[in-house]
C-alpha positions as CSV (number, residue, x, y, z in Angstrom):
1,M,0.0,0.0,0.0
2,R,1.2,3.5,-0.8
3,A,0.1,6.8,0.5
4,T,-1.4,8.1,-2.8
5,T,-1.0,5.2,-5.3
6,A,-1.3,1.9,-3.5
7,L,-3.4,1.2,-0.5
8,G,-1.2,-1.8,-0.2
9,L,-1.7,-4.5,2.4
10,A,0.1,-7.6,3.4
11,I,-3.3,-9.1,3.5
12,M,-2.5,-12.5,4.6
13,G,-0.5,-11.2,7.5
14,T,-2.9,-8.4,8.5
15,V,-6.4,-9.9,8.0
16,G,-5.6,-13.6,7.4
17,A,-6.8,-14.3,11.0
18,C,-10.3,-13.9,9.7
19,G,-10.3,-17.4,8.6
20,G,-9.6,-18.9,12.0
21,S,-6.4,-20.7,13.1
22,G,-5.7,-22.4,9.8
23,P,-7.0,-25.4,7.9
24,K,-7.9,-28.4,10.0
25,P,-7.2,-31.8,8.2
26,A,-10.5,-33.4,7.1
27,P,-10.5,-36.9,5.7
28,G,-12.2,-37.2,2.3
29,P,-12.8,-33.6,1.3
30,E,-14.6,-35.0,-1.7
31,Q,-17.3,-36.1,0.8
32,R,-17.7,-32.4,1.9
33,T,-18.5,-30.2,-1.0
34,L,-19.5,-26.6,-1.6
35,H,-21.0,-25.9,-5.0
36,V,-21.1,-22.1,-5.7
37,V,-22.9,-20.3,-8.6
38,L,-22.2,-16.6,-9.2
39,R,-24.6,-14.8,-11.6
40,P,-24.1,-11.0,-12.3
41,V,-27.6,-9.5,-12.6
42,R,-28.3,-6.4,-14.7
43,D,-32.0,-5.9,-13.9
44,G,-32.8,-4.5,-17.4
45,S,-29.9,-2.1,-17.8
46,D,-26.3,-2.3,-18.9
47,T,-25.1,-1.9,-15.3
48,V,-24.7,-5.0,-13.1
49,R,-26.9,-4.1,-10.1
50,S,-26.1,-7.2,-8.0
51,L,-24.3,-10.4,-7.9
52,A,-26.6,-13.3,-7.2
53,V,-25.0,-16.1,-5.2
54,R,-26.2,-19.6,-4.7
55,W,-24.3,-22.3,-2.8
56,E,-25.1,-25.8,-1.8
57,L,-23.2,-27.4,1.1
58,R,-23.0,-31.2,1.5
59,G,-21.4,-33.4,4.1
60,R,-20.8,-31.1,7.0
61,A,-18.3,-32.3,9.6
62,P,-19.8,-34.5,12.3
63,N,-18.4,-32.2,15.0
64,A,-19.5,-29.0,13.4
65,Q,-21.2,-26.5,15.7
66,T,-24.7,-25.1,15.2
67,F,-25.0,-24.0,11.6
68,G,-24.2,-20.4,10.8
69,I,-23.3,-18.1,7.9
70,R,-21.1,-15.0,8.2
71,A,-20.1,-12.0,6.0
72,P,-17.8,-9.1,6.9
73,I,-19.4,-5.9,8.3
74,V,-16.1,-4.2,7.8
75,Y,-13.1,-5.8,6.1
76,A,-9.8,-3.9,6.2
77,S,-11.7,-0.6,6.5
78,V,-14.1,-1.4,3.6
79,A,-17.5,-1.0,5.3
80,G,-21.1,-2.0,4.5
81,I,-20.3,-5.4,3.1
82,A,-22.8,-7.4,5.2
83,D,-25.4,-4.6,4.7
84,S,-25.3,-5.3,0.9
85,V,-26.4,-8.9,1.4
86,Q,-30.1,-9.0,0.4
87,D,-32.8,-11.7,0.5
88,L,-30.6,-14.3,2.3
89,A,-32.6,-17.5,2.4
90,V,-31.5,-21.0,3.6
91,R,-33.1,-24.4,3.0
92,D,-32.0,-27.9,4.0
93,A,-33.4,-31.4,3.7
94,K,-36.2,-30.4,6.1
95,G,-37.2,-27.2,4.4
96,V,-36.8,-23.5,5.3
97,V,-34.1,-22.8,7.9
98,P,-35.1,-19.9,10.2
99,L,-32.2,-17.5,10.9
100,R,-31.4,-14.9,13.4
101,H,-28.5,-12.5,13.1
102,E,-25.9,-11.1,15.4
103,D,-23.0,-8.8,14.9
104,D,-19.5,-9.0,16.3
105,P,-18.3,-6.1,18.5
106,V,-16.7,-3.3,16.4
107,N,-13.0,-4.0,15.8
108,P,-11.2,-0.7,16.2
109,G,-9.0,0.7,13.5
110,G,-11.0,-0.7,10.6
111,F,-9.9,-4.3,11.1
112,P,-12.4,-7.0,10.1
113,Y,-15.4,-8.0,12.1
114,F,-18.5,-10.0,11.0
115,R,-22.2,-10.4,10.9
116,H,-23.4,-13.9,11.7
117,W,-26.7,-15.5,10.6
118,R,-27.4,-18.4,13.0
119,A,-29.8,-21.3,12.3
120,E,-32.5,-21.6,14.9
121,R,-32.6,-25.4,14.6
122,E,-30.3,-28.2,13.6
123,V,-29.8,-28.4,9.9
124,V,-29.7,-31.6,7.7
125,P,-27.5,-31.5,4.6
126,P,-27.7,-30.6,1.8
127,V,-27.9,-26.9,2.8
128,I,-28.7,-24.4,0.1
129,A,-28.3,-20.6,0.6
130,T,-29.2,-17.9,-1.9
131,Y,-28.8,-14.1,-1.7
132,R,-28.0,-11.1,-3.8
133,A,-25.0,-8.8,-3.0
134,R,-25.6,-5.2,-4.2
135,T,-22.9,-3.6,-6.3
136,R,-21.4,-0.1,-5.9
137,A,-21.1,2.2,-8.9
138,T,-18.4,4.6,-7.6
139,A,-15.0,4.0,-5.8
140,V,-14.9,3.6,-2.1
141,S,-11.9,4.3,0.1
142,G,-9.8,1.3,1.3
143,P,-8.2,-1.7,-0.2
144,Q,-9.6,-3.1,-3.5
145,F,-12.1,-5.4,-1.9
146,S,-15.5,-3.7,-2.7
147,L,-18.0,-5.2,-5.1
148,Q,-18.0,-2.7,-8.0
149,A,-20.0,-2.5,-11.3
150,Y,-18.6,-0.8,-14.3
151,G,-18.4,-1.2,-18.1
152,G,-21.2,-3.8,-18.1
153,G,-19.3,-6.1,-15.8
154,V,-18.4,-6.6,-12.1
155,S,-15.2,-6.8,-10.1
156,T,-14.6,-7.6,-6.4
157,A,-12.6,-9.5,-3.8
158,G,-14.3,-12.5,-2.2
159,S,-14.4,-10.5,1.1
160,G,-16.5,-7.9,-0.7
161,F,-19.6,-10.1,-1.2
162,F,-19.3,-13.6,0.1
163,A,-21.6,-14.8,2.9
164,L,-20.2,-18.3,3.7
165,P,-20.8,-21.2,6.0
166,E,-19.0,-21.0,9.3
167,D,-17.3,-24.3,9.2
168,S,-14.1,-22.5,10.0
169,G,-11.0,-24.3,9.0
170,I,-12.8,-27.4,7.7
171,V,-11.6,-28.4,4.2
172,Y,-14.2,-28.8,1.5
173,R,-14.0,-29.4,-2.2
174,T,-15.4,-26.2,-3.6
175,R,-16.6,-26.0,-7.2
176,L,-17.5,-22.5,-8.5
177,H,-19.5,-21.9,-11.6
178,W,-20.1,-18.5,-13.4
179,D,-23.5,-17.9,-15.0
180,L,-22.8,-15.0,-17.4
181,T,-26.1,-15.2,-19.3
182,E,-27.0,-11.6,-18.4
183,L,-23.7,-10.1,-19.5
184,G,-24.0,-10.7,-23.2
185,E,-21.7,-11.9,-25.9
186,N,-17.9,-11.9,-25.5
187,S,-18.2,-11.8,-21.7
188,I,-15.7,-13.9,-19.7
189,A,-14.9,-14.4,-16.1
190,A,-11.7,-14.9,-14.2
191,S,-10.6,-15.1,-10.6
192,T,-7.4,-15.6,-8.5
193,F,-8.2,-19.3,-8.7
194,G,-8.5,-19.6,-12.5
195,D,-10.2,-18.6,-15.8
196,G,-14.0,-19.2,-15.6
197,D,-15.1,-22.1,-13.4
198,F,-12.7,-23.5,-10.9
199,E,-12.3,-26.1,-8.2
200,L,-10.6,-25.5,-4.8
201,V,-9.8,-27.9,-2.0
202,A,-9.5,-25.7,1.0
203,P,-11.6,-24.2,3.8
204,P,-14.5,-22.1,2.4
205,E,-13.1,-18.9,3.8
206,Q,-10.2,-19.1,1.4
207,L,-12.7,-17.8,-1.2
208,L,-12.4,-14.5,0.6
209,Q,-8.7,-14.3,-0.3
210,G,-9.2,-14.1,-4.1
211,Y,-10.3,-11.6,-6.7
212,Y,-13.2,-12.1,-9.1
213,M,-14.0,-10.3,-12.3
214,A,-16.6,-10.8,-15.1
215,G,-17.6,-8.9,-18.2
216,R,-16.1,-7.9,-21.5
217,L,-12.6,-8.2,-20.1
218,G,-9.3,-7.4,-21.8
219,R,-6.8,-10.2,-21.3
220,L,-3.0,-10.6,-21.8
221,P,-2.0,-12.9,-23.2
222,V,-5.2,-13.5,-25.2
223,R,-5.0,-17.2,-24.4
224,G,-3.1,-19.2,-21.8
225,A,-0.4,-17.5,-19.7
226,T,3.2,-16.2,-20.0
227,H,5.4,-18.0,-17.5
228,G,2.3,-18.3,-15.3
229,F,1.4,-14.6,-15.7
230,T,-2.0,-13.4,-16.9
231,A,-3.6,-9.9,-16.7
232,Y,-7.2,-8.9,-17.0
233,W,-8.9,-5.5,-17.2
234,L,-12.5,-4.2,-17.1
235,G,-13.1,-0.8,-18.6
236,T,-10.7,1.6,-20.2
237,P,-8.0,2.8,-17.9
238,P,-6.0,6.1,-18.4
239,F,-3.2,4.2,-20.1
240,D,-2.7,1.6,-22.9
241,A,-3.6,-1.5,-21.0
242,K,-2.0,-4.0,-23.4
243,R,1.3,-2.2,-23.4
244,E,1.4,-1.7,-19.6
245,M,0.4,-5.2,-18.8
246,A,3.2,-6.4,-21.2
247,W,5.6,-4.3,-19.1
248,T,4.1,-5.9,-16.0
249,A,4.7,-9.3,-17.4
250,Q,8.4,-8.5,-18.0
251,M,8.7,-7.2,-14.4
252,Y,7.0,-10.3,-13.1
253,A,9.5,-12.5,-15.0
254,Y,12.4,-10.6,-13.4
255,L,10.9,-10.8,-9.9
256,R,10.6,-14.6,-10.3
257,T,14.3,-14.8,-11.0
258,F,15.4,-12.4,-8.3
259,F,13.4,-14.1,-5.6
260,R,14.5,-17.6,-6.8
261,D,11.0,-18.8,-7.6
262,T,11.1,-22.3,-9.1
263,T,7.4,-23.0,-8.7
264,D,4.8,-23.2,-11.5
265,D,2.3,-21.2,-9.5
266,P,0.1,-19.0,-11.7
267,F,-0.1,-15.2,-11.0
268,R,-3.0,-13.0,-12.0
269,V,-3.3,-9.2,-12.2
270,F,-6.7,-7.5,-12.2
271,V,-7.2,-3.9,-13.3
272,R,-10.5,-2.2,-12.9
273,V,-11.8,1.3,-13.8
274,L,-13.8,3.0,-11.0
275,P,-15.7,6.3,-11.4
276,G,-14.6,8.7,-8.7
277,Q,-11.3,6.9,-8.1
278,G,-8.5,9.1,-7.0
279,G,-5.0,7.8,-7.8
280,Y,-4.2,4.1,-8.3
281,P,-4.8,2.0,-5.2
282,G,-3.6,-1.6,-5.4
283,T,-4.0,-4.5,-3.0
284,A,-2.4,-8.0,-3.1
285,L,-4.1,-11.2,-2.2
286,L,-3.2,-14.9,-2.9
287,N,-1.1,-15.1,-6.1
288,S,-2.8,-12.0,-7.4
289,F,-3.6,-8.3,-6.9
290,M,-6.2,-5.8,-8.0
291,L,-5.4,-2.3,-9.2
292,G,-8.1,0.4,-9.2
293,T,-7.8,3.2,-11.8
294,P,-9.8,6.4,-12.7
295,V,-11.9,6.4,-15.9
296,G,-9.6,6.9,-18.9
297,S,-9.5,7.1,-22.6
298,G,-6.8,4.5,-23.4
299,D,-4.1,7.1,-23.6
300,S,-1.2,5.7,-25.6
301,V,1.4,8.0,-24.0
302,R,0.6,7.9,-20.3
303,L,2.2,5.1,-18.3
304,A,0.6,2.9,-15.7
305,P,1.7,3.4,-12.1
306,R,4.5,0.9,-12.6
307,E,6.0,1.2,-9.1
308,T,2.6,0.3,-7.7
309,L,2.3,-2.7,-10.1
310,T,5.7,-3.9,-9.0
311,H,4.9,-3.2,-5.3
312,E,1.9,-5.5,-5.4
313,M,3.8,-8.2,-7.2
314,V,6.6,-8.1,-4.7
315,H,4.1,-9.1,-2.0
316,H,3.9,-12.5,-3.7
317,W,7.5,-13.3,-2.6
318,A,8.4,-10.8,0.2
319,V,6.0,-12.3,2.7
320,G,5.1,-11.0,6.1
321,I,6.1,-12.1,9.5
322,D,3.9,-12.9,12.4
323,G,2.8,-10.3,14.9
324,P,-0.1,-8.2,16.2
325,E,-2.5,-6.6,13.8
326,G,-0.9,-3.5,12.3
327,M,2.3,-3.6,14.3
328,V,4.3,-5.7,11.8
329,T,3.0,-3.9,8.7
330,W,6.4,-2.1,8.4
331,F,8.0,-5.5,7.3
332,P,6.0,-6.5,4.2
333,E,5.0,-3.0,3.2
334,G,8.5,-1.6,3.8
335,L,10.0,-4.4,1.7
336,A,7.5,-4.0,-1.1
337,T,8.3,-0.3,-1.2
338,Y,12.0,-0.9,-1.1
339,Y,12.0,-3.5,-3.9
340,A,9.4,-1.8,-6.0
341,R,11.7,1.2,-6.7
342,L,15.0,-0.8,-6.8
343,L,14.2,-3.8,-8.9
344,P,12.7,-2.1,-12.0
345,M,16.1,-0.2,-12.3
346,K,18.1,-3.4,-11.8
347,A,16.0,-5.2,-14.4
348,G,16.6,-2.4,-16.9
349,L,12.9,-1.7,-17.0
350,D,13.2,1.8,-15.4
351,S,15.7,4.6,-15.3
352,V,18.2,5.7,-12.7
353,G,16.5,9.0,-12.6
354,S,13.2,7.4,-11.9
355,F,14.7,5.4,-9.0
356,L,16.2,8.6,-7.5
357,R,12.9,10.4,-7.7
358,S,11.2,7.6,-5.9
359,V,13.9,7.5,-3.2
360,N,13.4,11.3,-2.6
361,N,9.6,11.0,-2.7
362,T,9.9,8.4,0.1
363,A,12.3,10.5,2.1
364,R,10.0,13.5,1.8
365,A,7.0,11.4,2.8
366,Y,8.9,10.1,5.9
367,Y,10.4,13.3,7.2
368,T,7.3,15.3,6.7
369,S,4.8,12.7,8.1
370,P,2.9,13.9,11.2
371,A,3.2,10.3,12.3
372,R,7.0,10.1,11.8
373,N,7.8,9.4,15.5
374,L,4.8,7.2,16.3
375,P,5.8,4.0,18.0
376,A,4.7,0.6,16.5
377,D,2.0,0.0,19.0
378,S,0.4,3.3,18.3
379,I,0.4,2.6,14.5
380,G,-1.3,-0.8,15.3
381,R,-4.0,0.9,17.3
382,A,-4.6,3.6,14.6
383,G,-5.1,0.9,12.0
384,F,-6.9,2.2,8.9
385,R,-8.4,5.2,10.6
386,V,-5.5,7.6,10.5
387,P,-4.0,8.0,7.0
388,S,-0.6,9.3,8.2
389,A,-0.2,6.4,10.6
390,R,-1.4,3.9,8.1
391,N,1.1,5.0,5.5
392,L,4.1,5.6,7.7
393,P,5.3,1.9,7.7
394,Y,5.9,2.0,4.0
395,A,8.4,4.9,4.1
396,R,9.9,4.0,7.5
397,G,10.3,0.3,6.6
398,S,11.8,1.0,3.2
399,L,14.3,3.5,4.4
400,Y,15.2,1.1,7.3
401,F,15.8,-1.8,4.9
402,A,18.0,0.4,2.6
403,D,20.1,1.3,5.7
404,L,20.4,-2.3,6.8
405,D,21.6,-3.3,3.3
406,A,24.4,-0.7,3.5
407,Q,25.3,-1.9,7.0
408,L,25.5,-5.6,6.0
409,R,27.7,-4.8,3.0
410,A,30.0,-2.6,5.1
411,A,30.3,-5.2,7.9
412,S,31.1,-8.1,5.5
413,G,33.3,-6.3,3.0
414,G,30.6,-6.6,0.4
415,R,30.0,-10.3,0.9
416,R,26.6,-10.1,2.6
417,R,23.6,-8.0,1.8
418,L,19.9,-7.7,2.7
419,E,18.8,-10.7,0.8
420,D,21.1,-13.0,2.8
421,I,19.0,-12.2,5.8
422,L,15.6,-12.1,4.1
423,F,15.5,-15.1,1.8
424,P,15.9,-17.7,4.6
425,I,13.1,-15.9,6.4
426,F,10.9,-16.1,3.3
427,D,11.7,-19.8,2.9
428,R,10.7,-20.5,6.5
429,V,7.4,-18.7,6.2
430,R,6.6,-20.6,3.0
431,R,7.2,-23.9,4.8
432,G,4.6,-22.9,7.3
433,E,6.9,-21.9,10.1
434,R,6.0,-19.1,12.5
435,V,8.6,-16.3,12.1
436,T,8.4,-13.2,14.3
437,Q,10.1,-9.9,14.6
438,S,12.4,-11.4,17.2
439,D,13.6,-14.0,14.7
440,F,14.4,-11.2,12.2
441,V,16.3,-9.2,14.8
442,E,18.3,-12.3,15.9
443,A,19.3,-12.8,12.3
444,L,20.5,-9.2,12.1
445,V,22.4,-9.5,15.4
446,R,24.4,-12.5,14.1
447,D,25.7,-10.3,11.3
448,L,25.8,-6.9,12.8
449,G,26.1,-7.5,16.6
450,P,24.0,-6.0,19.4
451,P,23.8,-2.5,17.8
452,A,21.4,-4.0,15.3
453,R,18.9,-4.8,18.1
454,A,19.3,-1.3,19.6
455,Q,18.6,0.3,16.2
456,F,15.6,-1.9,15.6
457,E,14.1,-1.0,19.0
458,A,14.8,2.7,18.4
459,I,13.5,3.0,14.9
460,I,10.8,0.4,14.5
461,V,9.5,-0.1,18.0
462,R,9.9,3.4,19.6
463,G,9.6,5.4,16.4
464,E,12.8,7.5,16.7
465,T,13.8,9.3,13.5
466,L,16.0,7.4,11.1
467,V,18.9,8.9,9.1
468,P,20.0,6.2,6.6
469,A,23.6,5.9,5.6
470,A,24.9,8.3,3.0
471,N,25.4,5.3,0.6
472,A,22.2,3.5,1.6
473,F,21.1,3.5,-2.1
474,G,24.4,2.6,-3.6
475,P,27.5,4.4,-4.9
476,C,25.6,6.4,-7.5
477,F,23.9,8.6,-4.8
478,D,24.9,10.6,-1.8
479,R,22.9,12.0,1.1
480,K,22.6,15.7,1.8
481,P,20.5,17.7,4.4
482,T,17.6,19.6,3.1
483,S,14.4,21.4,4.3
484,F,10.9,20.5,3.2
485,T,8.1,23.1,3.2
486,V,4.7,21.8,4.3
487,D,1.8,24.2,5.0
488,G,4.2,27.1,5.2
489,K,6.4,25.3,7.8
490,S,10.0,24.2,7.2
491,I,10.9,20.6,8.2
492,D,14.5,19.4,8.3
493,G,15.3,16.1,6.6
494,Y,17.5,14.5,3.9
495,E,17.5,13.8,0.2
496,W,19.9,12.0,-2.1
497,I,21.7,13.4,-5.1
498,R,23.3,11.8,-8.1
499,V,27.0,11.3,-8.0
500,A,28.0,12.4,-11.5
501,S,31.3,10.5,-11.6
502,V,29.6,7.1,-11.2
503,P,28.2,5.6,-14.5
504,D,24.6,4.4,-14.7
505,D,25.5,0.8,-15.1
506,R,26.9,0.7,-11.6
507,C,23.6,1.9,-10.1
508,G,21.7,-1.2,-11.3
509,A,24.5,-3.6,-10.5
510,W,24.6,-2.5,-6.9
């Protein structure tokens, strides 16, 4: 997430707890099935007014609690999701299932909490639920989770419309089918989980962690995927979508190599046009992200927000660490910010000048932030409510990582760098191990000694002001003091200038 361009979110680390404590092994998931049908409804106009949902649940776990359904009231600051659920009706083998609803206590800071519809009697499978989720026609603030209608189609995250059974953590075989009869010819559907219909063996709540899009979509490549990469767009953004998604595919290929990815996992990018959208917010979920854009005319000159596109892809590999909600955001978001400006230059897909502008934009955002000296626990409590606090971890974390890289290189005579600390952590997280801030700090101390712990506690925990090393961004740049003017006030800080004697090729090779 970025202050003005990417409301980024290490979503699995920040709101992944919504799904419970993780999948519980369930023998024979083929005996427990969830069949889902999604049908965009136009109601006589070209605009999708709602998304009709029908699901049928078979083979509930023997130890399942009283049957219930839940949908988010607020999910990562996006409000009104449960309120958009209309005409919810449930039937089972005995007939109509009467429901009562109750709401969780408000979760401060915009973090997720849910509405629950509880069955007033025991249910006998199969259980069938139907409802309609209302769409929104204009952009809303927050991550790209809301259920939006535009261009004769619909786009959303699963958290933006799904009301799902509360068999938390129980593995089912889910089959999802799209009914596009009301969208007209040349309409297609796609999601994080595949083109069109898909099958997923996982707890039902994993459906929340994907994106969904249907309509007359643009697609790159037109068929198949390029090294696992596919992009989709709905509407006409303010840039040439085909050209910019081709650039994104090149950046993706470089990131795979940089992060030593040898898997065949698919990765999908979704771009949607939203009337009233300010800037280019992006949000990453499982193997995918969604970018929101203002309404455009397909301008062939204007570029997409390439740093934001890279930022959201970096989240796929630079995974988060475990910790309290909001208090560890600095780690994944700082890394995504750090690598999103560095790696396009290293890949030869962006210029040295662009890199330097991004460094100084980050420095300005950090030194002029009203939240600059907020400690980590205060940032966690602020959550999504206070923009300056929400955005600080991006700048603070990225400058901290740049400084760490310079320290590691200096201490090792150039033999060790930031990736030597990070990549083993990423590997552990992917193996399912619990990795905390303490584990990260211990790894730093092994290389840099006790001062690394003191710096971490000062900068990240207590929020003291950071002054990165003069060469934190490599030999091509040098630090100098400067003053920033904000609302007529002068604020001291630092910027970096180009060292003219160092050639460009050394900048990317650093």
